[in-house]
SERO-4910 file (N, C-alpha, C, O; in steps of 0.05 Angstrom, whole numbers):
BEGIN
 pado doro    nc1    nc2    nc3   cac1   cac2   cac3    cc1    cc2    cc3    oc1    oc2    oc3
  Met    A    226    135   -215    201    150   -213    208    172   -203    225    174   -185
  Thr    A    191    194   -217    187    216   -210    165    226   -187    142    218   -186
  Phe    A    179    248   -167    163    256   -153    132    256   -160    118    243   -145
  Tyr    A    123    266   -176     93    258   -188     82    235   -185     63    229   -171
  Ala    A     98    217   -205     88    189   -200     89    177   -179     74    158   -178
  Phe    A    106    180   -152    109    173   -133     82    178   -121     67    159   -114
  Cys    A     73    210   -118     50    213   -106     22    209   -117      2    205   -104
  Ile    A     24    209   -137     -1    187   -151     -5    158   -145    -24    149   -133
  Ile    A     18    141   -155     16    119   -141      8    110   -111      1     88   -104
  Asn    A     10    133    -96      7    128    -67    -17    133    -60    -31    118    -47
  Ile    A    -24    163    -73    -61    163    -73    -75    140    -85    -90    127    -70
  Ile    A    -73    134   -103    -84    107   -112    -85     94    -97   -107     90    -87
  Thr    A    -64     83    -88    -63     64    -71    -82     56    -41    -96     37    -34
  Phe    A    -70     91    -28    -89     93     -5   -121     91    -11   -136     82      6
  Phe    A   -127     97    -31   -159     98    -40   -162     71    -46   -184     61    -39
  Val    A   -148     59    -55   -156     30    -55   -157      8    -42   -166    -14    -48
  Tyr    A   -144     17    -16   -142      3      6   -168      8     21   -182    -11     28
  Gly    A   -176     37     25   -207     47     33   -227     34     24   -245     27     39
  Leu    A   -230     29     -6   -243     17    -19   -247    -15    -10   -268    -25     -3
  Asp    A   -223    -27    -11   -228    -52      5   -245    -53     26   -267    -65     28
  Lys    A   -232    -36     44   -243    -38     67   -283    -27     67   -301    -34     82
  Leu    A   -283    -15     52   -316     -9     44   -330    -33     42   -349    -40     55
  Lys    A   -315    -51     19   -323    -78      4   -320    -98     34   -335   -117     34
  Ala    A   -309    -96     47   -305   -115     73   -329   -111     90   -343   -130     98
  Val    A   -334    -86     96   -358    -82    116   -381    -92    103   -398   -107    113
  Asn    A   -382    -81     77   -407    -88     64   -416   -114     52   -437   -118     40
  His    A   -395   -132     56   -391   -159     46   -399   -165     16   -415   -182      7
  Trp    A   -379   -141      1   -384   -138    -23   -361   -160    -39   -346   -173    -24
  Trp    A   -359   -161    -64   -336   -177    -77   -311   -156    -69   -311   -132    -72
  Arg    A   -291   -173    -57   -270   -162    -49   -248   -152    -65   -253   -160    -88
  Ile    A   -226   -138    -67   -203   -128    -83   -185   -158    -71   -185   -166    -47
  Pro    A   -172   -169    -90   -152   -192    -88   -131   -179    -74   -126   -156    -79
  Glu    A   -113   -197    -49    -95   -186    -39    -68   -181    -51    -49   -169    -42
  Trp    A    -70   -194    -72    -49   -190    -90    -46   -163   -102    -24   -151   -105
  Val    A    -68   -157   -109    -69   -127   -121    -65   -111   -100    -55    -89   -107
  Leu    A    -70   -113    -80    -61    -95    -53    -33    -90    -53    -21    -69    -55
  Leu    A    -23   -115    -49      7   -116    -42     28   -114    -65     52   -112    -63
  Gly    A      8   -116    -93     21   -104   -117     25    -71   -122     44    -60   -134
  Leu    A      4    -62   -111      7    -32   -116     25    -25    -97     38     -6   -106
  Ala    A     35    -33    -66     44    -30    -51     78    -33    -64     97    -17    -62
  Ala    A     78    -52    -74    109    -58    -90    110    -39   -113    132    -28   -118
  Ala    A     91    -35   -126     98    -17   -151    107     10   -139    115     24   -158
  Gly    A    109     22   -115    115     45   -106     94     52    -89     95     74    -80
  Gly    A     72     35    -81     54     50    -71     60     48    -35     40     53    -21
  Ser    A     79     42    -25     77     27     -7     70     45     21     61     35     42
  Val    A     79     81     16     65     91     39     41     99     34     31    108     55
  Gly    A     28    100     20     -1    100      7    -12     73     25    -28     73     44
  Ala    A      0     50     13    -13     24     29     -9     27     61    -30     23     74
  Tyr    A     12     32     75     13     38    106     -6     57    113    -17     53    135
  Leu    A    -14     83     95    -27     98    117    -55     88    109    -72     96    125
  Gly    A    -63     76     92    -88     62     81    -97     37    106   -119     35    116
  Met    A    -73     18    113    -81      7    135    -87     21    158   -109     16    169
  Met    A    -70     39    167    -72     59    195   -100     68    196   -115     62    215
  Val    A   -110     89    171   -128    107    177   -147     87    164   -168     99    163
  Phe    A   -152     63    153   -177     52    148   -177     27    168   -198     14    167
  Arg    A   -161     20    182   -154     -4    204   -163    -23    185   -185    -34    187
  His    A   -145    -26    165   -150    -46    146   -125    -65    136   -105    -55    125
  Lys    A   -129    -94    140   -104   -115    138    -85   -112    161    -66   -128    160
  Thr    A    -86    -93    185    -75    -89    204    -58   -117    221    -35   -119    229
  Leu    A    -84   -137    221    -84   -162    234    -73   -190    217    -69   -212    228
  Lys    A    -69   -183    187    -57   -202    171    -23   -207    171    -13   -190    157
  Pro    A     -7   -219    179     19   -222    185     26   -210    153     38   -188    153
  Leu    A     20   -220    130     31   -214    106     27   -186    100     41   -175     82
  Phe    A     12   -174    110      9   -143    110     24   -128    129     39   -109    122
  Arg    A     19   -137    156     31   -129    178     65   -118    175     75    -96    178
  Leu    A     76   -150    166    103   -148    159    112   -139    131    131   -124    127
  Gly    A     98   -150    113    100   -141     83    100   -112     75    117   -105     59
  Val    A     83    -96     85     82    -70     72    104    -55     83    116    -42     65
  Pro    A    114    -51    108    137    -43    121    165    -46    103    180    -27     97
  Val    A    168    -70     96    189    -89     87    191    -74     63    213    -66     56
  Ile    A    170    -69     49    166    -56     19    174    -31     17    187    -21     -2
  Met    A    163    -19     46    172     10     39    202     11     52    211     34     51
  Leu    A    214     -4     61    240     -7     73    262    -12     49    286     -5     46
  Val    A    246    -26     33    260    -37      6    266    -11     -9    288     -5    -18
  His    A    238      8    -10    238     34    -32    257     52    -13    275     62    -25
  Val    A    257     55      7    274     74     18    307     70     13    324     87     11
  Val    A    309     44     13    339     40     12    347     47    -18    368     60    -23
  Val    A    327     37    -41    333     34    -64    329     71    -67    347     79    -82
  Ala    A    314     92    -58    313    114    -61    340    126    -52    350    145    -64
  Val    A    352    115    -31    372    131    -22    401    122    -38    420    136    -35
  Tyr    A    401    105    -50    418     89    -69    417    107    -91    439    114   -101
  Val    A    395    116    -99    392    123   -129    399    153   -121    410    165   -140
  Trp    A    395    166   -100    398    188    -91    429    197    -94    437    214   -110
  Lys    A    444    185    -77    470    181    -77    483    176   -100    508    172   -100
***
C-alpha cells in the first residue's frame, strides 16, 4: 500500500466514524459495525482509532475498544516486516 493510499483510507475511515456518530446522535439509520471494522482492517486502523477518540464513538464496545488497537498492531507489524 502506498503512502497516499494509506492516507486516503485513513481519512475516509475517520470521517465515516464521524458520520456514524452523527447518525447515532440523531437516531438515523446507522452504518453497520462490520463496515466500520472492515475499513479499519482494510488499512484505516489509524483513522478508526482517531475517529473513536475524537468523536468519542464506539469507545465502550469491547469489539472496537480491543479490536481496533489489535488491527493497528497487526498493521504496524506487517509494515515493519515489509519495510525490512
